[in-house]
C-alpha positions in Angstrom: -6.9 6.9 -15.7 -5.4 4.3 -13.3 -7.7 2.8 -10.7 -6.3 1.9 -7.3 -7.9 0.5 -4.1 -6.3 0.7 -0.7 -7.6 -1.6 2.1 -8.0 0.0 5.5 -8.3 -1.8 8.8 -8.7 -0.7 12.4 -5.2 -0.1 13.6 -3.8 1.0 10.2 -1.0 3.5 10.4 -2.4 6.9 9.5 0.5 8.4 7.5 1.0 5.2 5.4 -2.6 5.1 4.4 -3.4 8.7 3.9 -0.2 10.0 2.3 -0.5 7.5 -0.6 -4.2 8.6 -1.1 -3.2 12.2 -1.1 -0.3 11.9 -3.5 -2.2 9.7 -5.9 -5.3 11.9 -6.0 -3.0 15.0 -6.6 -1.8 13.2 -9.7 -5.3 12.4 -10.9 -5.3 8.7 -10.1 -8.6 7.3 -9.0 -7.9 5.7 -5.6 -10.5 4.5 -3.3 -10.1 3.6 0.4 -11.8 0.3 1.3 -12.7 -0.4 4.9 -12.6 -3.9 6.1 -14.3 -3.1 9.4 -17.8 -3.9 8.3 -18.6 -0.2 8.1 -17.1 2.8 6.3 -15.5 4.1 9.5 -12.1 2.9 10.7 -10.1 3.9 13.7 -6.5 4.1 12.8 -3.4 3.3 14.9 -3.2 6.6 16.7 -7.0 7.1 17.3 -7.7 9.1 14.1 -11.1 8.1 12.8 -11.7 8.2 9.0 -14.6 7.4 6.7 -13.5 5.3 3.8 -14.9 5.6 0.4 -16.5 2.2 0.5 -16.4 -1.1 2.3 -14.9 -4.4 1.2 -18.4 -5.8 1.0 -19.4 -3.2 -1.6 -16.2 -2.9 -3.5 -15.4 -4.7 -6.7 -11.6 -4.6 -7.0 -11.5 -6.7 -10.1 -11.0 -3.6 -12.3 -8.0 -2.4 -10.2 -4.7 -1.5 -11.7 -3.2 -1.8 -8.2 -4.1 -2.9 -4.7 -2.4 -1.4 -1.7 -1.9 -2.4 1.9 -0.8 0.2 4.5 1.0 -1.0 7.6 0.7 -0.3 11.3 -0.3 -2.5 14.1 -2.7 -4.1 14.6 -3.8 -2.9 11.1 -1.4 -5.2 9.2 -2.5 -8.2 11.3 -6.1 -7.3 10.8 -5.6 -7.1 7.0 -3.8 -10.5 7.0 -6.6 -12.1 8.9 -9.3 -10.8 6.5 -10.2 -13.5 3.9 -11.6 -10.9 1.5 -8.3 -9.0 1.5 -6.3 -12.1 1.1 -8.4 -13.3 -1.9 -8.3 -9.9 -3.6 -4.5 -9.5 -3.2 -3.8 -13.0 -4.4 -6.2 -12.7 -7.4 -4.6 -9.3 -8.3 -1.1 -10.7 -8.2 -2.0 -13.9 -10.1 -3.5 -11.8 -12.8 -0.2 -10.1 -13.3 -1.4 -6.8 -11.8 0.3 -4.5 -9.4 0.3 -4.9 -5.6 1.9 -2.9 -2.8 2.5 -3.0 0.9 4.4 -0.8 3.4 5.8 -1.2 6.9 4.4 -4.3 8.5 1.9 -5.1 5.7 4.4 -7.0 3.5 3.7 -9.8 6.0 0.4 -10.2 4.1 2.2 -10.6 0.8 4.6 -13.0 2.4 1.9 -15.2 3.9 0.2 -15.4 0.5 3.5 -16.5 -1.2 3.6 -13.3 -3.3 7.1 -12.5 -2.2 8.6 -15.8 -3.0 11.8 -15.2 -5.0 11.3 -11.4 -4.9 13.3 -8.5 -3.4 11.3 -6.7 -0.8 11.5 -4.4 2.2 9.5 -3.8 5.4 9.7 -2.3 8.8 12.7 -3.7 10.7 11.7 -6.7 12.7 9.2 -8.1 10.1 11.8 -9.6 7.8 11.1 -13.1 8.9 7.4 -12.7 8.0 8.1 -11.8 4.3 8.2 -15.5 3.5 10.5 -16.3 0.5 11.6 -12.7 0.0 15.2 -11.3 -0.3 15.1 -8.5 2.3 16.7 -5.3 0.9 16.4 -2.8 3.8 15.7 -0.1 1.2 13.2 2.8 1.7 11.1 1.1 -1.0 11.7 -1.8 -3.3 10.1 -2.7 -6.6 10.4 -6.2 -8.0 8.2 -6.8 -11.1 4.6 -5.9 -10.2 5.3 -5.7 -6.4 6.3 -2.6 -4.4 7.1 -2.7 -0.7 8.0 0.2 1.6 9.9 0.3 4.9 7.7 2.5 7.1 6.2 5.9 7.9 9.2 8.0 6.7 9.1 6.1 3.3 5.5 7.2 2.5 6.4 10.1 0.1 9.1 8.3 -2.0 6.9 5.1 -1.9 3.9 7.1 -3.2 6.0 8.7 -6.0 7.3 5.3 -7.0 3.7 4.0 -7.1 2.8 6.8 -9.5 5.7 5.8 -11.8 4.7 2.2 -11.7 1.3 3.3 -12.9 2.8 5.4 -15.7 2.5 8.8 -14.1 6.1 9.8 -14.4 5.5 13.5 -15.2 3.0 13.8 -12.4 5.5 12.2 -9.9 8.2 14.5 -11.0 5.9 17.6 -10.7 4.7 16.5 -7.3 8.3 15.9 -6.0 9.0 19.5 -6.9 5.7 21.0 -5.9 5.4 19.2 -2.5 9.0 20.4 -1.7 10.3 16.8 -1.6 13.2 17.7 -3.8 14.2 20.5 -1.4 14.0 18.1 1.5 16.3 15.7 -0.2 18.8 18.3 -1.4 
């Protein structure tokens, strides 16, 4: 079973954080939400309060198959300013493991040099913060072990693509059908 951690900050975009968790858990992926607020609770960008599975102080992400960053403001900025998040993302990438970011959060990957020479997407207006990336303007972009998404509406296709990156192709296909995504896209 794949193991994934998603970092959550105050100001994180709800749909970008929770849709990924929902889809991956439906597929049987072990995904944990990791608060960077100093406590398990986080207040997301539209005032929704959630209790994360753990805190960054208590999480050991070294066994992760993938680390994820949801977007939203000021969530993405808060993630970028957190040294623990930055160290974890860079170590994950340098180990050749998978990383992902959606909406404004690719700015974190850009500031770490992870996007240098890679194709990537983000929420329009953040292109200049994806340092070294070739901006694609796609719903989601995969380049090697990095996936980026463009924003809230991209959360379902982005989540299914994450499943496929993790080797859960059958589950992604079944969820596209069962969650009525195929009907929506018909």
